[in-house]
N, C-alpha and C positions, 0 to 999 in steps of 0.2 A: 523260191516262190513257186509251186505247183500249179499246173492248167487246171485242176477241179477247186483252186480256192475262187468265190463268188466276189465277182468285180463289183462296183461302189453303185450299178445300176441295180444289178442284181439285188444285194444289200439292203437298199433302197427301200426298193420294191417291195421285200420281203418285212419290213416294216409298216409299207400301208397296208399291205393283205392285215397284218394281226392288228392294228389300229381301228381295220375293216370289222374282223372276228369280235372284234369288243363294243365295238359302235350296233351290230347288228344283236347282240343279248342287250344292251342297253332298249334300243329299239322297242322290243319284247317287254323289256319291264316296265314302262311308260305310262304315265298314269298311276302307277296301285301306289296304295295308299301301307299295306299292308310292312311292318315293321323288317320281317327278314328283308324283304324285297328292296326297303329302304335301304338298308345298311350293303345287299349287295351291290346296289347301283351305285353307294359311294365307293365302294371298293373298287369298280370296274374304273367309274372316274379318275379314280386316283390310280392308276395303275394304266390307262390310256397316257392324264395328264404328265408321269412318272416318264413313261416312252416316248412323247410326242415333244418335252424337253429337253432328252439327253439326246433322239431325232436332227431335231432343229439346231440344239445345240452346236453340233458335229458339223450339219449340212452348214451353217455361219461358218463356220470356223474353215473348213476342210473342204467344200466343196464349191459355195458360193464365190469367193474371193477369186478360184481358178477360171469359171464360169465367167465372172464379169470381166477377167482380163485374157481372158486366151477362147472366150466364145461369142456372150450375147451380153451385155452390161443391164442390159433392159431387162433380162430375163432372170439373173438375180436379183434385180431390185423389186420385182414385182416380187417375188418370191420371198424377201424380208418382211414387205409390206404383210403378204399374207398370214407370215410365222407369226408377225405382230398381232394382228387382230386377235389369230386363235389363240394368243399370251393372255390379250387381255378378257375372252370368254373364260379361259382356264383359270384366270385370278378371280374372275365372277364364280365359279362352279366351287373352287376352295371356303370363297365368304359363304357359302347360302350353304342351309340344312337341307338335304334332299326332300322332305317335309314341306318343303317350301314348293308354290306351285311356279315359283319363278326358274328353281331348277330344271325342270325336266324342259321350259324354254332355250335355256341355256344350254342345256345338255343338243337341245335338235340345232340350236345356233352355230355352237361345237362342231359338229357331224356333219355342217353345210359347209362350215368353211373350209376344213379337213380335205371331205369329198372332190369338192373344187380345184383346192391348191393339190391334191394328187392326181388329179384329171389333165392338170396344166402341164404338171411336172412329167408325169409320164408321157405326155405326149407330144412334150413340146423337150423339154431340158433335156433329158433323161436319151430323146433322139441325137440332138447336139452334140451332149459327151460321148456317145458311140462313135460318132462323127469325124470328134476333135481330138480323142486321147486314141492310145493302142490299148489294147488289153493289159499288156503288164503295167501301164500309167492308171486304168481303171482300177487294177487290184489293189496297187498301192495307196488309189487314194481311198479303196474300202478299209484296206489297214489302219489307215489315219482316220477314219471315222471311225471304225470299232476303238482303239484307242481312245479318242475324245469320250466316247460313249459311256465308258468305263469310270470319267473324272467329272462327269460334267452335272450339273447341277438338277436333284428332281422337280424342282418346284418354277413355276412360272415365275418370270421376274421382269414383269413389262416395262418398268422403266428404266432398263438394261436397251441400250441401242443395241439393236442386233448386226453389227458389224462386226467382222470375224475376229480384229484386231481386240477391241472393247471385250468380245466376248471370251476371246484367251487370258486378260489378264484378271477378268472380272470371274472369269468362270469359279474357277478354285477354290477363289474365296466364299461366294453363293453356295460352290456345292460341298465344300465344310458345313456351314450353316445348316445346308438342306437336310444332309444326312443326318445330322445329330436333331434335327427338330424328329424328321422320318424314325429316327432309334426310339427319343421319346415318346412319339404317339403310336408306333405300330403301323402307321402311313404306309402302304406297298406290301405290309407282310401279311395280310389276309388273304385266306385260301379263296383264291377265286376259280 
């Protein structure tokens, strides 16, 4: 381990900044009926959904169990509940056509859910993580998060409980199916 490696708080915060970058672009595209803009919105929603699902699964399997056991069980439960709500919204977006007027409504819902979650997580949980674990442990957690993100599912699975053990067992099968579906459909491969 080198001192220049990112710790888990830095890694997850960087993900949050990337999600917000995509959200800001989506907000600029709201209301348009131009076919090119609709295609861009779909590509951005796919991109942010893939990132959010991978991020969430990694947190649920590698971070929240540690938070629940060693830091604050209530914080971990709150975050899992917030992930569940966002996953329901992402699933709804996956089913809608970007030309449907409900598409922008669901995008706004997702943006609100994630920004609220990020604000709470960064203001409370991340502070508690830094207070509870030394830098070396936070770096090891970041490495574990990165490993999980590489093999995590890419689509929301709202029927799968947001529990670390369940996600660890079910995740690889769901990820395989998701990656096959993405390869066939080209999802996540658009120029963004």
